Wavefront OBJ file of the C-alpha trace (Angstrom):
o trace
v 0.000 0.000 0.000
v 1.221 3.483 -0.787
v 1.375 5.738 2.266
v 2.576 9.251 2.868
v 4.523 7.935 5.861
v 6.415 5.461 3.677
v 7.246 8.163 1.158
v 8.364 10.543 3.916
v 10.572 7.787 5.357
v 12.221 7.570 1.936
v 12.943 11.300 2.125
v 10.173 12.656 -0.074
v 7.995 15.632 0.831
v 4.249 15.863 0.146
v 3.231 18.480 -2.415
v 6.915 19.051 -3.246
v 7.806 15.561 -4.474
v 4.426 13.887 -4.861
v 0.667 14.175 -4.634
v -1.386 11.273 -3.287
v -5.014 10.596 -4.019
v -7.504 8.056 -2.690
v -9.164 5.704 -5.147
v -12.842 6.545 -5.505
v -13.711 2.863 -5.017
v -12.093 2.800 -1.575
v -9.298 0.412 -2.559
v -6.476 2.580 -1.298
v -4.169 5.394 -2.252
v -2.198 6.031 -5.403
v 0.392 8.548 -6.522
v -1.628 11.038 -8.542
v 1.428 13.077 -9.510
v 5.150 12.460 -9.180
v 6.905 15.831 -9.033
v 10.345 14.845 -7.750
v 13.309 14.649 -10.088
v 14.267 11.426 -8.259
v 12.905 8.171 -9.624
v 9.508 7.197 -8.281
v 9.849 4.381 -5.718
v 8.021 1.108 -6.212
v 5.100 0.089 -4.032
v 7.396 -2.528 -2.431
v 9.966 0.152 -1.539
v 7.255 2.372 -0.046
v 5.829 -0.534 1.961
v 9.300 -1.491 3.246
v 9.924 2.114 4.309
v 6.567 2.147 6.112
v 7.625 -0.977 8.048
v 10.919 0.698 9.035
v 9.057 3.815 10.183
v 6.505 1.765 12.157
v 9.262 -0.258 13.837
v 11.095 2.909 14.875
v 7.844 4.494 16.065
v 6.841 1.430 18.089
v 10.294 1.229 19.676
v 9.727 4.668 21.216
v 6.254 3.941 22.569
v 7.579 3.848 26.136
v 8.907 7.378 25.659
v 5.561 8.762 24.504
v 3.751 7.046 27.377
v 6.240 8.368 29.929
v 6.047 11.891 28.548
v 2.272 11.823 28.750
v 2.438 10.953 32.445
v 5.336 13.309 33.190
v 3.333 16.168 31.697
v 0.547 15.495 34.190
v 2.891 15.920 37.153
v 3.658 19.237 38.745
v 7.315 18.243 38.920
v 8.775 21.557 40.089
v 6.363 21.710 42.979
v 7.135 18.088 43.872
v 10.905 18.807 43.808
v 10.443 21.889 45.964
v 8.283 20.016 48.469
v 10.821 17.173 48.621
v 13.645 19.614 49.341
v 11.607 21.394 52.015
v 10.348 18.189 53.637
v 13.382 15.944 53.034
v 11.198 13.481 51.129
v 11.610 11.598 47.849
v 8.082 11.902 46.457
v 9.240 13.224 43.061
v 11.908 10.532 42.550
v 9.480 7.848 43.684
v 6.831 9.023 41.206
v 9.318 9.185 38.307
v 10.575 5.687 39.105
v 6.970 4.456 39.268
v 6.264 5.844 35.788
v 9.487 4.343 34.405
v 8.516 1.013 35.945
v 5.161 1.058 34.170
v 6.754 1.987 30.840
v 10.210 0.330 30.622
v 12.538 0.821 27.668
l 1 2 3 4 5 6 7 8 9 10 11 12 13 14 15 16 17 18 19 20 21 22 23 24 25 26 27 28 29 30 31 32 33 34 35 36 37 38 39 40 41 42 43 44 45 46 47 48 49 50 51 52 53 54 55 56 57 58 59 60 61 62 63 64 65 66 67 68 69 70 71 72 73 74 75 76 77 78 79 80 81 82 83 84 85 86 87 88 89 90 91 92 93 94 95 96 97 98 99 100 101 102 103
């Protein structure tokens, strides 16, 4: 299947190098216009690039999940409170999140 992600992984830019269009019968996407001076990649090359992109994306899932939880914490306040109260609440919470989402 032709995907914009696969083409981007190959180094091509939408609207600069190519224009995609959906088939009216719902059977997928095709390259409506190839603008790039580079040779147009085959469907197999685009699909392989999509797999590479997906693998790299999936490998960083833990990072996205951690960031989502870190963003919900008021970390500066937790650090301040820990310093004032000689506690480890902030470190404990960070370690808890890392434990739920290991590398």
